[in-house]
HTML snippet that shows the backbone in 3Dmol.js (N, CA, C, O; Angstrom):
<script src="https://3Dmol.org/build/3Dmol-min.js"></script>
<div id="view" style="width:600px;height:400px;position:relative"></div>
<script>
const pdb = `
ATOM      1  N   UNK A   1     147.045  52.271 111.452  1.00  0.00           N
ATOM      2  CA  UNK A   1     148.390  51.405 111.827  1.00  0.00           C
ATOM      3  C   UNK A   1     147.752  51.156 113.475  1.00  0.00           C
ATOM      4  O   UNK A   1     147.368  52.058 114.221  1.00  0.00           O
ATOM      5  N   UNK A   2     147.767  49.876 113.742  1.00  0.00           N
ATOM      6  CA  UNK A   2     147.597  49.633 115.333  1.00  0.00           C
ATOM      7  C   UNK A   2     148.102  48.376 115.647  1.00  0.00           C
ATOM      8  O   UNK A   2     147.984  47.401 114.905  1.00  0.00           O
ATOM      9  N   UNK A   3     148.868  48.369 117.124  1.00  0.00           N
ATOM     10  CA  UNK A   3     150.059  47.290 117.039  1.00  0.00           C
ATOM     11  C   UNK A   3     149.613  46.720 118.747  1.00  0.00           C
ATOM     12  O   UNK A   3     149.063  47.522 119.502  1.00  0.00           O
ATOM     13  N   UNK A   4     149.826  45.720 119.069  1.00  0.00           N
ATOM     14  CA  UNK A   4     149.658  44.953 120.067  1.00  0.00           C
ATOM     15  C   UNK A   4     150.569  44.009 120.524  1.00  0.00           C
ATOM     16  O   UNK A   4     150.838  43.253 119.591  1.00  0.00           O
ATOM     17  N   UNK A   5     151.155  43.718 121.520  1.00  0.00           N
ATOM     18  CA  UNK A   5     151.529  42.980 122.329  1.00  0.00           C
ATOM     19  C   UNK A   5     152.012  42.083 123.270  1.00  0.00           C
ATOM     20  O   UNK A   5     151.856  42.736 124.301  1.00  0.00           O
ATOM     21  N   UNK A   6     152.414  41.202 123.547  1.00  0.00           N
ATOM     22  CA  UNK A   6     152.276  40.522 124.427  1.00  0.00           C
ATOM     23  C   UNK A   6     153.491  39.508 124.801  1.00  0.00           C
ATOM     24  O   UNK A   6     154.541  39.439 124.161  1.00  0.00           O
ATOM     25  N   UNK A   7     153.036  38.421 126.412  1.00  0.00           N
ATOM     26  CA  UNK A   7     154.319  37.070 125.882  1.00  0.00           C
ATOM     27  C   UNK A   7     153.358  36.463 126.517  1.00  0.00           C
ATOM     28  O   UNK A   7     152.419  36.840 127.218  1.00  0.00           O
ATOM     29  N   UNK A   8     153.937  34.986 125.982  1.00  0.00           N
ATOM     30  CA  UNK A   8     153.325  33.803 125.617  1.00  0.00           C
ATOM     31  C   UNK A   8     154.346  32.662 126.295  1.00  0.00           C
ATOM     32  O   UNK A   8     154.840  32.158 125.286  1.00  0.00           O
ATOM     33  N   UNK A   9     154.698  32.253 126.982  1.00  0.00           N
ATOM     34  CA  UNK A   9     155.680  31.402 127.249  1.00  0.00           C
ATOM     35  C   UNK A   9     157.128  32.028 127.319  1.00  0.00           C
ATOM     36  O   UNK A   9     157.571  32.927 128.033  1.00  0.00           O
ATOM     37  N   UNK A  10     157.722  31.247 126.332  1.00  0.00           N
ATOM     38  CA  UNK A  10     159.338  31.465 126.073  1.00  0.00           C
ATOM     39  C   UNK A  10     159.470  32.742 124.990  1.00  0.00           C
ATOM     40  O   UNK A  10     160.531  33.339 124.807  1.00  0.00           O
ATOM     41  N   UNK A  11     158.168  33.070 124.281  1.00  0.00           N
ATOM     42  CA  UNK A  11     157.796  33.910 123.492  1.00  0.00           C
ATOM     43  C   UNK A  11     157.681  35.240 123.448  1.00  0.00           C
ATOM     44  O   UNK A  11     157.189  35.539 124.536  1.00  0.00           O
ATOM     45  N   UNK A  12     157.884  36.416 122.690  1.00  0.00           N
ATOM     46  CA  UNK A  12     156.852  37.777 122.505  1.00  0.00           C
ATOM     47  C   UNK A  12     156.826  37.822 121.510  1.00  0.00           C
ATOM     48  O   UNK A  12     157.775  37.797 120.727  1.00  0.00           O
ATOM     49  N   UNK A  13     154.891  37.960 121.142  1.00  0.00           N
ATOM     50  CA  UNK A  13     153.740  38.281 120.048  1.00  0.00           C
ATOM     51  C   UNK A  13     153.724  39.861 120.191  1.00  0.00           C
ATOM     52  O   UNK A  13     153.462  40.602 121.138  1.00  0.00           O
ATOM     53  N   UNK A  14     154.145  40.108 118.746  1.00  0.00           N
ATOM     54  CA  UNK A  14     153.840  41.596 118.491  1.00  0.00           C
ATOM     55  C   UNK A  14     152.774  41.203 116.663  1.00  0.00           C
ATOM     56  O   UNK A  14     153.080  40.734 115.566  1.00  0.00           O
ATOM     57  N   UNK A  15     151.772  41.632 117.173  1.00  0.00           N
ATOM     58  CA  UNK A  15     150.733  41.793 116.547  1.00  0.00           C
ATOM     59  C   UNK A  15     150.338  42.980 115.888  1.00  0.00           C
ATOM     60  O   UNK A  15     150.344  43.946 116.651  1.00  0.00           O
ATOM     61  N   UNK A  16     149.930  43.283 114.505  1.00  0.00           N
ATOM     62  CA  UNK A  16     149.636  44.968 114.269  1.00  0.00           C
ATOM     63  C   UNK A  16     148.529  44.197 113.722  1.00  0.00           C
ATOM     64  O   UNK A  16     148.479  42.967 113.754  1.00  0.00           O
ATOM     65  N   UNK A  17     147.319  45.239 113.035  1.00  0.00           N
ATOM     66  CA  UNK A  17     146.687  46.038 111.856  1.00  0.00           C
ATOM     67  C   UNK A  17     146.968  46.966 110.779  1.00  0.00           C
ATOM     68  O   UNK A  17     147.105  48.158 111.052  1.00  0.00           O
ATOM     69  N   UNK A  18     147.033  46.699 110.004  1.00  0.00           N
ATOM     70  CA  UNK A  18     147.666  47.093 108.832  1.00  0.00           C
ATOM     71  C   UNK A  18     146.558  47.567 107.668  1.00  0.00           C
ATOM     72  O   UNK A  18     146.018  46.814 106.857  1.00  0.00           O
ATOM     73  N   UNK A  19     146.287  49.540 107.845  1.00  0.00           N
ATOM     74  CA  UNK A  19     145.591  49.612 106.385  1.00  0.00           C
ATOM     75  C   UNK A  19     146.020  48.914 105.148  1.00  0.00           C
ATOM     76  O   UNK A  19     147.112  48.761 104.602  1.00  0.00           O
ATOM     77  N   UNK A  20     144.901  48.570 104.905  1.00  0.00           N
ATOM     78  CA  UNK A  20     145.008  47.235 103.982  1.00  0.00           C
ATOM     79  C   UNK A  20     145.204  48.298 101.827  1.00  0.00           C
ATOM     80  O   UNK A  20     144.783  49.432 101.600  1.00  0.00           O
ATOM     81  N   UNK A  21     145.979  47.304 100.697  1.00  0.00           N
ATOM     82  CA  UNK A  21     146.660  48.474 100.360  1.00  0.00           C
ATOM     83  C   UNK A  21     145.337  49.090  99.310  1.00  0.00           C
ATOM     84  O   UNK A  21     144.799  48.153  98.720  1.00  0.00           O
ATOM     85  N   UNK A  22     145.040  49.756  99.147  1.00  0.00           N
ATOM     86  CA  UNK A  22     143.883  50.466  98.333  1.00  0.00           C
ATOM     87  C   UNK A  22     142.312  50.820  99.024  1.00  0.00           C
ATOM     88  O   UNK A  22     141.227  51.122  98.526  1.00  0.00           O
ATOM     89  N   UNK A  23     142.809  50.609 100.448  1.00  0.00           N
ATOM     90  CA  UNK A  23     141.608  50.563 101.555  1.00  0.00           C
ATOM     91  C   UNK A  23     140.862  49.891 101.660  1.00  0.00           C
ATOM     92  O   UNK A  23     141.173  48.785 101.218  1.00  0.00           O
ATOM     93  N   UNK A  24     139.699  49.969 102.150  1.00  0.00           N
ATOM     94  CA  UNK A  24     138.944  48.839 102.413  1.00  0.00           C
ATOM     95  C   UNK A  24     139.375  47.172 103.297  1.00  0.00           C
ATOM     96  O   UNK A  24     139.456  46.032 102.839  1.00  0.00           O
ATOM     97  N   UNK A  25     139.627  47.850 105.068  1.00  0.00           N
ATOM     98  CA  UNK A  25     140.086  47.162 105.750  1.00  0.00           C
ATOM     99  C   UNK A  25     141.594  47.125 106.367  1.00  0.00           C
ATOM    100  O   UNK A  25     142.541  47.899 106.232  1.00  0.00           O
ATOM    101  N   UNK A  26     141.459  46.092 106.991  1.00  0.00           N
ATOM    102  CA  UNK A  26     142.860  46.005 107.613  1.00  0.00           C
ATOM    103  C   UNK A  26     143.760  44.458 107.483  1.00  0.00           C
ATOM    104  O   UNK A  26     143.049  43.453 107.508  1.00  0.00           O
ATOM    105  N   UNK A  27     144.798  44.314 107.390  1.00  0.00           N
ATOM    106  CA  UNK A  27     146.066  42.955 106.729  1.00  0.00           C
ATOM    107  C   UNK A  27     146.508  43.241 108.485  1.00  0.00           C
ATOM    108  O   UNK A  27     147.035  44.188 109.068  1.00  0.00           O
ATOM    109  N   UNK A  28     146.023  41.995 108.893  1.00  0.00           N
ATOM    110  CA  UNK A  28     146.764  41.445 109.869  1.00  0.00           C
ATOM    111  C   UNK A  28     148.430  41.436 109.999  1.00  0.00           C
ATOM    112  O   UNK A  28     148.938  41.713 108.913  1.00  0.00           O
ATOM    113  N   UNK A  29     149.223  41.234 110.856  1.00  0.00           N
ATOM    114  CA  UNK A  29     150.327  41.333 110.956  1.00  0.00           C
ATOM    115  C   UNK A  29     150.959  40.372 111.823  1.00  0.00           C
ATOM    116  O   UNK A  29     149.966  40.099 112.496  1.00  0.00           O
ATOM    117  N   UNK A  30     151.691  39.801 112.207  1.00  0.00           N
ATOM    118  CA  UNK A  30     152.680  39.408 113.041  1.00  0.00           C
ATOM    119  C   UNK A  30     153.977  39.019 113.267  1.00  0.00           C
ATOM    120  O   UNK A  30     154.634  38.681 112.282  1.00  0.00           O
ATOM    121  N   UNK A  31     154.621  38.988 114.644  1.00  0.00           N
ATOM    122  CA  UNK A  31     156.538  38.644 114.085  1.00  0.00           C
ATOM    123  C   UNK A  31     156.376  38.098 116.302  1.00  0.00           C
ATOM    124  O   UNK A  31     156.114  38.613 117.389  1.00  0.00           O
ATOM    125  N   UNK A  32     156.681  37.063 115.817  1.00  0.00           N
ATOM    126  CA  UNK A  32     156.772  36.100 116.949  1.00  0.00           C
ATOM    127  C   UNK A  32     158.462  35.929 117.533  1.00  0.00           C
ATOM    128  O   UNK A  32     159.430  35.419 116.968  1.00  0.00           O
ATOM    129  N   UNK A  33     158.346  36.558 118.841  1.00  0.00           N
ATOM    130  CA  UNK A  33     160.223  36.791 119.186  1.00  0.00           C
ATOM    131  C   UNK A  33     160.078  35.695 120.411  1.00  0.00           C
ATOM    132  O   UNK A  33     159.179  35.484 121.225  1.00  0.00           O
ATOM    133  N   UNK A  34     161.742  34.919 120.108  1.00  0.00           N
ATOM    134  CA  UNK A  34     161.919  34.007 121.077  1.00  0.00           C
ATOM    135  C   UNK A  34     162.645  35.117 122.137  1.00  0.00           C
ATOM    136  O   UNK A  34     163.300  36.087 121.755  1.00  0.00           O
ATOM    137  N   UNK A  35     162.389  34.768 123.518  1.00  0.00           N
ATOM    138  CA  UNK A  35     162.613  35.477 124.778  1.00  0.00           C
ATOM    139  C   UNK A  35     163.436  35.068 125.538  1.00  0.00           C
ATOM    140  O   UNK A  35     164.257  35.852 126.013  1.00  0.00           O
ATOM    141  N   UNK A  36     163.445  33.615 125.890  1.00  0.00           N
ATOM    142  CA  UNK A  36     164.069  32.825 127.465  1.00  0.00           C
ATOM    143  C   UNK A  36     164.484  31.289 126.088  1.00  0.00           C
ATOM    144  O   UNK A  36     163.978  30.869 125.047  1.00  0.00           O
ATOM    145  N   UNK A  37     165.370  31.041 126.744  1.00  0.00           N
ATOM    146  CA  UNK A  37     165.821  29.357 126.499  1.00  0.00           C
ATOM    147  C   UNK A  37     166.547  28.857 125.046  1.00  0.00           C
ATOM    148  O   UNK A  37     166.861  27.821 124.461  1.00  0.00           O
ATOM    149  N   UNK A  38     166.605  30.915 124.815  1.00  0.00           N
ATOM    150  CA  UNK A  38     167.970  30.933 123.695  1.00  0.00           C
ATOM    151  C   UNK A  38     169.108  31.319 124.276  1.00  0.00           C
ATOM    152  O   UNK A  38     169.209  31.556 125.480  1.00  0.00           O
ATOM    153  N   UNK A  39     170.254  31.422 123.238  1.00  0.00           N
ATOM    154  CA  UNK A  39     171.193  32.388 124.279  1.00  0.00           C
ATOM    155  C   UNK A  39     171.036  33.756 123.700  1.00  0.00           C
ATOM    156  O   UNK A  39     171.597  34.537 124.468  1.00  0.00           O
ATOM    157  N   UNK A  40     170.530  34.373 122.704  1.00  0.00           N
ATOM    158  CA  UNK A  40     169.669  35.441 122.886  1.00  0.00           C
ATOM    159  C   UNK A  40     168.421  35.968 121.793  1.00  0.00           C
ATOM    160  O   UNK A  40     167.809  35.149 121.108  1.00  0.00           O
ATOM    161  N   UNK A  41     168.179  37.246 121.744  1.00  0.00           N
ATOM    162  CA  UNK A  41     166.578  36.635 121.700  1.00  0.00           C
ATOM    163  C   UNK A  41     166.892  37.287 120.097  1.00  0.00           C
ATOM    164  O   UNK A  41     167.689  38.099 119.627  1.00  0.00           O
ATOM    165  N   UNK A  42     165.524  36.233 119.454  1.00  0.00           N
ATOM    166  CA  UNK A  42     165.949  35.804 117.782  1.00  0.00           C
ATOM    167  C   UNK A  42     164.541  35.813 117.718  1.00  0.00           C
ATOM    168  O   UNK A  42     163.646  35.537 118.516  1.00  0.00           O
ATOM    169  N   UNK A  43     164.615  36.415 115.924  1.00  0.00           N
ATOM    170  CA  UNK A  43     162.874  36.743 115.666  1.00  0.00           C
ATOM    171  C   UNK A  43     162.951  34.738 115.312  1.00  0.00           C
ATOM    172  O   UNK A  43     163.843  33.986 114.920  1.00  0.00           O
ATOM    173  N   UNK A  44     161.409  34.539 115.742  1.00  0.00           N
ATOM    174  CA  UNK A  44     161.028  32.956 115.499  1.00  0.00           C
ATOM    175  C   UNK A  44     160.059  32.732 114.133  1.00  0.00           C
ATOM    176  O   UNK A  44     159.813  31.700 113.508  1.00  0.00           O
ATOM    177  N   UNK A  45     159.582  34.220 113.915  1.00  0.00           N
ATOM    178  CA  UNK A  45     158.548  33.628 112.939  1.00  0.00           C
ATOM    179  C   UNK A  45     158.225  35.171 112.676  1.00  0.00           C
ATOM    180  O   UNK A  45     158.659  36.009 113.466  1.00  0.00           O
ATOM    181  N   UNK A  46     157.304  35.625 111.337  1.00  0.00           N
ATOM    182  CA  UNK A  46     156.845  36.781 111.386  1.00  0.00           C
ATOM    183  C   UNK A  46     156.227  36.329 109.602  1.00  0.00           C
ATOM    184  O   UNK A  46     156.406  35.412 108.801  1.00  0.00           O
ATOM    185  N   UNK A  47     155.387  37.699 109.677  1.00  0.00           N
ATOM    186  CA  UNK A  47     154.073  37.143 108.701  1.00  0.00           C
ATOM    187  C   UNK A  47     153.747  38.700 108.620  1.00  0.00           C
ATOM    188  O   UNK A  47     153.441  39.453 109.545  1.00  0.00           O
ATOM    189  N   UNK A  48     153.841  38.877 107.756  1.00  0.00           N
ATOM    190  CA  UNK A  48     153.220  40.280 107.553  1.00  0.00           C
ATOM    191  C   UNK A  48     152.117  40.532 106.547  1.00  0.00           C
ATOM    192  O   UNK A  48     151.803  41.575 105.973  1.00  0.00           O
ATOM    193  N   UNK A  49     151.717  39.573 106.494  1.00  0.00           N
ATOM    194  CA  UNK A  49     150.108  39.451 105.938  1.00  0.00           C
ATOM    195  C   UNK A  49     149.655  38.277 106.023  1.00  0.00           C
ATOM    196  O   UNK A  49     149.619  37.462 105.101  1.00  0.00           O
ATOM    197  N   UNK A  50     149.249  38.103 107.229  1.00  0.00           N
ATOM    198  CA  UNK A  50     148.531  36.858 107.942  1.00  0.00           C
ATOM    199  C   UNK A  50     147.286  35.909 107.658  1.00  0.00           C
ATOM    200  O   UNK A  50     146.557  36.063 108.638  1.00  0.00           O
ATOM    201  N   UNK A  51     146.709  35.028 106.811  1.00  0.00           N
ATOM    202  CA  UNK A  51     145.721  34.990 106.319  1.00  0.00           C
ATOM    203  C   UNK A  51     145.435  35.379 104.786  1.00  0.00           C
ATOM    204  O   UNK A  51     144.404  35.680 104.184  1.00  0.00           O
ATOM    205  N   UNK A  52     146.664  35.257 104.442  1.00  0.00           N
ATOM    206  CA  UNK A  52     146.654  35.608 102.423  1.00  0.00           C
ATOM    207  C   UNK A  52     146.623  36.908 102.526  1.00  0.00           C
ATOM    208  O   UNK A  52     146.544  37.352 101.381  1.00  0.00           O
ATOM    209  N   UNK A  53     146.650  38.065 103.570  1.00  0.00           N
ATOM    210  CA  UNK A  53     146.383  39.359 103.343  1.00  0.00           C
ATOM    211  C   UNK A  53     144.669  39.290 103.327  1.00  0.00           C
ATOM    212  O   UNK A  53     144.063  39.982 102.509  1.00  0.00           O
ATOM    213  N   UNK A  54     144.098  38.608 104.070  1.00  0.00           N
ATOM    214  CA  UNK A  54     142.904  38.775 103.914  1.00  0.00           C
ATOM    215  C   UNK A  54     142.259  40.213 104.757  1.00  0.00           C
ATOM    216  O   UNK A  54     142.747  40.527 105.843  1.00  0.00           O
ATOM    217  N   UNK A  55     141.241  40.946 104.198  1.00  0.00           N
ATOM    218  CA  UNK A  55     140.675  41.701 104.812  1.00  0.00           C
ATOM    219  C   UNK A  55     139.407  42.171 105.550  1.00  0.00           C
ATOM    220  O   UNK A  55     138.187  42.071 105.419  1.00  0.00           O
ATOM    221  N   UNK A  56     140.670  42.970 106.744  1.00  0.00           N
ATOM    222  CA  UNK A  56     139.628  42.377 107.950  1.00  0.00           C
ATOM    223  C   UNK A  56     138.606  43.810 108.448  1.00  0.00           C
ATOM    224  O   UNK A  56     139.031  44.963 108.379  1.00  0.00           O
ATOM    225  N   UNK A  57     137.446  43.504 108.860  1.00  0.00           N
ATOM    226  CA  UNK A  57     136.869  44.246 108.598  1.00  0.00           C
ATOM    227  C   UNK A  57     137.079  45.930 109.809  1.00  0.00           C
ATOM    228  O   UNK A  57     136.581  47.047 109.664  1.00  0.00           O
ATOM    229  N   UNK A  58     137.796  45.516 110.655  1.00  0.00           N
ATOM    230  CA  UNK A  58     138.164  46.562 111.549  1.00  0.00           C
ATOM    231  C   UNK A  58     139.766  46.165 112.598  1.00  0.00           C
ATOM    232  O   UNK A  58     139.967  45.085 113.153  1.00  0.00           O
ATOM    233  N   UNK A  59     140.560  47.181 112.618  1.00  0.00           N
ATOM    234  CA  UNK A  59     141.692  46.741 113.088  1.00  0.00           C
ATOM    235  C   UNK A  59     141.333  45.646 114.403  1.00  0.00           C
ATOM    236  O   UNK A  59     141.927  44.579 114.245  1.00  0.00           O
ATOM    237  N   UNK A  60     140.879  45.673 115.078  1.00  0.00           N
ATOM    238  CA  UNK A  60     141.214  44.959 116.430  1.00  0.00           C
ATOM    239  C   UNK A  60     140.385  43.527 116.250  1.00  0.00           C
ATOM    240  O   UNK A  60     140.159  42.888 117.277  1.00  0.00           O
ATOM    241  N   UNK A  61     139.885  42.962 114.856  1.00  0.00           N
ATOM    242  CA  UNK A  61     139.854  41.781 113.736  1.00  0.00           C
ATOM    243  C   UNK A  61     141.101  41.341 113.746  1.00  0.00           C
ATOM    244  O   UNK A  61     141.663  40.275 113.995  1.00  0.00           O
ATOM    245  N   UNK A  62     141.433  42.508 113.385  1.00  0.00           N
ATOM    246  CA  UNK A  62     143.106  41.691 112.643  1.00  0.00           C
ATOM    247  C   UNK A  62     143.818  41.222 113.890  1.00  0.00           C
ATOM    248  O   UNK A  62     144.131  40.059 114.145  1.00  0.00           O
ATOM    249  N   UNK A  63     144.044  42.366 114.680  1.00  0.00           N
ATOM    250  CA  UNK A  63     144.832  41.726 115.584  1.00  0.00           C
ATOM    251  C   UNK A  63     144.330  40.544 116.273  1.00  0.00           C
ATOM    252  O   UNK A  63     144.977  39.502 116.171  1.00  0.00           O
ATOM    253  N   UNK A  64     143.150  40.575 117.031  1.00  0.00           N
ATOM    254  CA  UNK A  64     142.287  39.534 117.502  1.00  0.00           C
ATOM    255  C   UNK A  64     143.274  38.077 117.096  1.00  0.00           C
ATOM    256  O   UNK A  64     144.032  37.377 117.767  1.00  0.00           O
ATOM    257  N   UNK A  65     142.674  38.038 115.171  1.00  0.00           N
ATOM    258  CA  UNK A  65     143.298  37.151 114.849  1.00  0.00           C
ATOM    259  C   UNK A  65     144.759  36.586 114.892  1.00  0.00           C
ATOM    260  O   UNK A  65     145.071  35.437 115.206  1.00  0.00           O
ATOM    261  N   UNK A  66     145.891  37.960 114.387  1.00  0.00           N
ATOM    262  CA  UNK A  66     147.706  37.178 114.517  1.00  0.00           C
ATOM    263  C   UNK A  66     147.938  36.720 115.793  1.00  0.00           C
ATOM    264  O   UNK A  66     148.654  35.741 116.004  1.00  0.00           O
ATOM    265  N   UNK A  67     147.131  37.649 117.078  1.00  0.00           N
ATOM    266  CA  UNK A  67     147.536  37.150 118.139  1.00  0.00           C
ATOM    267  C   UNK A  67     147.065  35.319 118.246  1.00  0.00           C
ATOM    268  O   UNK A  67     147.849  34.493 118.713  1.00  0.00           O
ATOM    269  N   UNK A  68     145.953  35.025 117.828  1.00  0.00           N
ATOM    270  CA  UNK A  68     145.208  34.022 118.211  1.00  0.00           C
ATOM    271  C   UNK A  68     146.249  33.338 117.423  1.00  0.00           C
ATOM    272  O   UNK A  68     147.276  33.017 118.022  1.00  0.00           O
ATOM    273  N   UNK A  69     146.101  32.977 115.743  1.00  0.00           N
ATOM    274  CA  UNK A  69     147.258  32.412 115.074  1.00  0.00           C
ATOM    275  C   UNK A  69     148.979  32.241 115.931  1.00  0.00           C
ATOM    276  O   UNK A  69     149.730  31.267 115.875  1.00  0.00           O
ATOM    277  N   UNK A  70     149.158  33.361 116.564  1.00  0.00           N
ATOM    278  CA  UNK A  70     150.432  33.267 116.960  1.00  0.00           C
ATOM    279  C   UNK A  70     150.583  32.610 118.306  1.00  0.00           C
ATOM    280  O   UNK A  70     151.679  32.128 118.590  1.00  0.00           O
ATOM    281  N   UNK A  71     149.775  32.558 118.997  1.00  0.00           N
ATOM    282  CA  UNK A  71     149.576  31.355 120.394  1.00  0.00           C
ATOM    283  C   UNK A  71     149.459  29.930 119.645  1.00  0.00           C
ATOM    284  O   UNK A  71     150.109  28.996 120.115  1.00  0.00           O
ATOM    285  N   UNK A  72     148.699  29.731 118.554  1.00  0.00           N
ATOM    286  CA  UNK A  72     148.283  28.301 118.045  1.00  0.00           C
ATOM    287  C   UNK A  72     150.073  27.851 117.806  1.00  0.00           C
ATOM    288  O   UNK A  72     150.711  26.891 118.238  1.00  0.00           O
ATOM    289  N   UNK A  73     150.380  28.729 117.148  1.00  0.00           N
ATOM    290  CA  UNK A  73     151.685  28.250 116.700  1.00  0.00           C
ATOM    291  C   UNK A  73     152.317  27.819 117.559  1.00  0.00           C
ATOM    292  O   UNK A  73     152.670  26.642 117.481  1.00  0.00           O
ATOM    293  N   UNK A  74     152.744  28.736 118.854  1.00  0.00           N
ATOM    294  CA  UNK A  74     153.347  28.563 120.128  1.00  0.00           C
ATOM    295  C   UNK A  74     153.219  26.970 120.697  1.00  0.00           C
ATOM    296  O   UNK A  74     153.974  25.999 120.748  1.00  0.00           O
ATOM    297  N   UNK A  75     151.882  27.256 121.078  1.00  0.00           N
ATOM    298  CA  UNK A  75     151.357  25.830 121.759  1.00  0.00           C
ATOM    299  C   UNK A  75     151.558  24.961 120.808  1.00  0.00           C
ATOM    300  O   UNK A  75     151.680  23.905 121.430  1.00  0.00           O
ATOM    301  N   UNK A  76     151.673  24.721 119.665  1.00  0.00           N
ATOM    302  CA  UNK A  76     151.437  23.379 118.981  1.00  0.00           C
ATOM    303  C   UNK A  76     153.484  23.454 118.238  1.00  0.00           C
ATOM    304  O   UNK A  76     153.897  22.624 117.428  1.00  0.00           O
ATOM    305  N   UNK A  77     154.254  24.472 118.734  1.00  0.00           N
ATOM    306  CA  UNK A  77     155.172  24.686 118.367  1.00  0.00           C
ATOM    307  C   UNK A  77     155.525  24.310 116.567  1.00  0.00           C
ATOM    308  O   UNK A  77     156.540  23.923 115.988  1.00  0.00           O
ATOM    309  N   UNK A  78     154.280  24.616 116.158  1.00  0.00           N
ATOM    310  CA  UNK A  78     154.888  24.123 114.606  1.00  0.00           C
ATOM    311  C   UNK A  78     155.853  25.939 113.554  1.00  0.00           C
ATOM    312  O   UNK A  78     156.220  27.025 114.001  1.00  0.00           O
ATOM    313  N   UNK A  79     155.874  25.454 112.412  1.00  0.00           N
ATOM    314  CA  UNK A  79     156.648  26.165 112.075  1.00  0.00           C
ATOM    315  C   UNK A  79     158.015  26.307 112.200  1.00  0.00           C
ATOM    316  O   UNK A  79     158.768  25.426 112.616  1.00  0.00           O
ATOM    317  N   UNK A  80     158.435  27.739 111.737  1.00  0.00           N
ATOM    318  CA  UNK A  80     160.078  28.024 112.515  1.00  0.00           C
ATOM    319  C   UNK A  80     159.884  28.537 114.191  1.00  0.00           C
ATOM    320  O   UNK A  80     160.551  29.420 114.731  1.00  0.00           O
ATOM    321  N   UNK A  81     158.827  27.752 114.807  1.00  0.00           N
ATOM    322  CA  UNK A  81     159.208  28.004 116.620  1.00  0.00           C
ATOM    323  C   UNK A  81     160.313  27.306 117.129  1.00  0.00           C
ATOM    324  O   UNK A  81     161.017  27.812 118.002  1.00  0.00           O
ATOM    325  N   UNK A  82     160.540  26.151 116.650  1.00  0.00           N
ATOM    326  CA  UNK A  82     161.508  25.418 116.981  1.00  0.00           C
ATOM    327  C   UNK A  82     162.872  25.605 117.263  1.00  0.00           C
ATOM    328  O   UNK A  82     163.717  24.778 117.608  1.00  0.00           O
ATOM    329  N   UNK A  83     162.973  26.978 117.039  1.00  0.00           N
ATOM    330  CA  UNK A  83     164.430  27.601 116.809  1.00  0.00           C
ATOM    331  C   UNK A  83     164.898  27.874 118.301  1.00  0.00           C
ATOM    332  O   UNK A  83     166.005  28.366 118.521  1.00  0.00           O
TER     333      UNK A  83
END
`;
const viewer = $3Dmol.createViewer("view");
viewer.addModel(pdb, "pdb");
viewer.setStyle({}, {cartoon: {color: "spectrum"}});
viewer.zoomTo();
viewer.render();
</script>
């Protein structure tokens, strides 16, 4: 398991690479939490199997994809990020 976190605007992104079930790669996971502009910090989005559980060959690739996906959602304000 490997994790990385960063801030994007009013949001905090937590991205991870989890060992895939039955081995053979890594699954990307992400959590986006609203840090500012809300009465209290709260989770805006969570996906524990980004890209439908696609198996990435390395943890770095899984984390990179999760971070890119989270940044795209924040910029487009799609999904649950409008809370």
